[in-house]
Wavefront OBJ file of the C-alpha trace (Angstrom):
o trace
v 8.934 4.302 -37.610
v 6.949 2.124 -35.417
v 8.419 0.885 -32.062
v 7.226 -1.959 -29.935
v 7.841 -1.982 -26.288
v 7.299 -5.042 -23.911
v 7.493 -4.770 -20.142
v 5.875 -4.163 -16.917
v 3.428 -0.905 -16.761
v 6.165 0.977 -14.962
v 8.782 0.216 -17.539
v 6.479 1.235 -20.285
v 5.748 4.466 -18.787
v 9.405 5.150 -18.284
v 10.392 4.350 -21.798
v 7.381 6.189 -23.440
v 8.354 9.333 -21.496
v 12.027 8.939 -22.643
v 11.155 8.267 -26.243
v 8.683 11.177 -26.242
v 11.371 13.662 -24.981
v 13.717 12.566 -27.779
v 11.489 11.767 -30.821
v 8.306 13.277 -32.316
v 5.539 10.870 -31.385
v 2.597 10.628 -33.717
v 0.469 7.989 -31.757
v 0.654 5.521 -29.027
v -1.357 2.461 -29.020
v -3.579 1.211 -26.145
v -1.568 -0.781 -23.572
v -2.475 -4.350 -23.739
v -1.509 -7.496 -21.910
v 0.847 -9.818 -23.507
v 1.545 -13.574 -22.739
v 2.858 -13.362 -19.301
v 0.942 -12.147 -16.203
v 2.823 -8.730 -15.660
v 3.835 -8.266 -19.149
v 2.369 -5.631 -21.219
v 2.780 -4.302 -24.945
v 2.517 -1.060 -26.625
v 3.428 0.452 -30.096
v 4.582 3.991 -30.716
v 4.555 5.614 -34.098
v 7.334 8.131 -34.260
v 6.746 9.421 -37.895
v 3.672 11.537 -37.898
v 2.287 13.128 -41.064
v 3.780 16.514 -41.854
v 2.040 19.688 -42.785
v 4.319 22.241 -44.344
v 7.407 22.473 -41.988
v 5.742 21.386 -38.671
v 5.155 17.949 -37.147
v 1.598 17.315 -36.116
v 1.696 15.705 -32.521
l 1 2 3 4 5 6 7 8 9 10 11 12 13 14 15 16 17 18 19 20 21 22 23 24 25 26 27 28 29 30 31 32 33 34 35 36 37 38 39 40 41 42 43 44 45 46 47 48 49 50 51 52 53 54 55 56 57
């Protein structure tokens, strides 16, 4: 599953921390500036590949 998060840098850091505590995070895209001056965007992939019975993080 791919999750898109928009917000300030502080909001992104808080949300990424909370999501990674709950879901297995496969990858996080680089944070880049969105349309507004203090708005940033990041994508999180929460379904990483499996090898056997363990998640690769």
